[in-house]
N, C-alpha and C positions, 0 to 999 in steps of 0.2 A: 868617289873621287871628288875632290874640291877643285873647281876651276880656278886657274891662276888669274884670269881676267874676265870680267863681264861688263859689257857696255851698259851704262846707266840710262841709255836712251836707244831709240829705234830710228834708224835712218833709212828712208825710202828714196831710191833713185830710179828714174825712168828714161828709156832711150827714145820714147815716142811721147807726143802730146797726150795728156790724160785728164779726165775729169774724175776726181776721187770723192765719192759720196760716203765711203766707209773704208776702214782698213782693220787688219787683225794684229793684235799684240799678243804673241805667244807667252804664256806664263803670267800675265797680269790679271789680277783679281777683279771681278765685276765690282763696280762702284768706285773705283779709283779714278780721280780726276787726271786728265791728260792735257798738257799744253802742246800745241802744234806750232812749230816754227818753220819759216822758209829755210831753204838750204841752197847754197851756191856750190855746185859740184866742182866748178873750176878751182875755187880757192879752198874748198872743203870747210867752209865756215857756216855757222848758224846765223840766220838772218832774224828779222823781227817776228813777233808773235802774230800768227794768222788765224788761230782758232783755239778754243778750249772745248772739251767734251768729257764725257764720262764713259768708262769702259763698261760694256754690257756683257750679257751672258756669253760665255765661250771666248771671251777676249776681243769681241768685235766692238769697234768704235764707230758709231754713227755720227757724222759731223752735222752741225746745225745748218751749214751750207756747204755744198761740194767745193773742194779745192781744185783749181785749175793749175796743172803742172805742165810746163813746156818741155819739149824734148831736151834731154840732158839735165833737167832740173830735178827737184825733189823736195822732201820735207823731213823734219825731225820731230818725232813724238817723244815727249818726256813725261812719264808717269810721275805724279806728285810724290808717291812713295819713294822715288829714286832721286828727287831733287836734293841738291846739297844743302 
């Protein structure tokens, strides 16, 4: 089956304050560069670039510095292979 829609990015939202040192991107190949942007959950808009990293083995992304996310906030991870 061919999916009709596939998001070109990964959006992470949290209901509690979090410190995020790493995250997982399902189906993204190791070695792919990822741009991480802030996310305003209220307006559902992407904010400025907050980090760049490389996908590691198993789809895990280890950030150079942890991201602090406040309750209700989040971030968007955009793999380079999916950028327009």
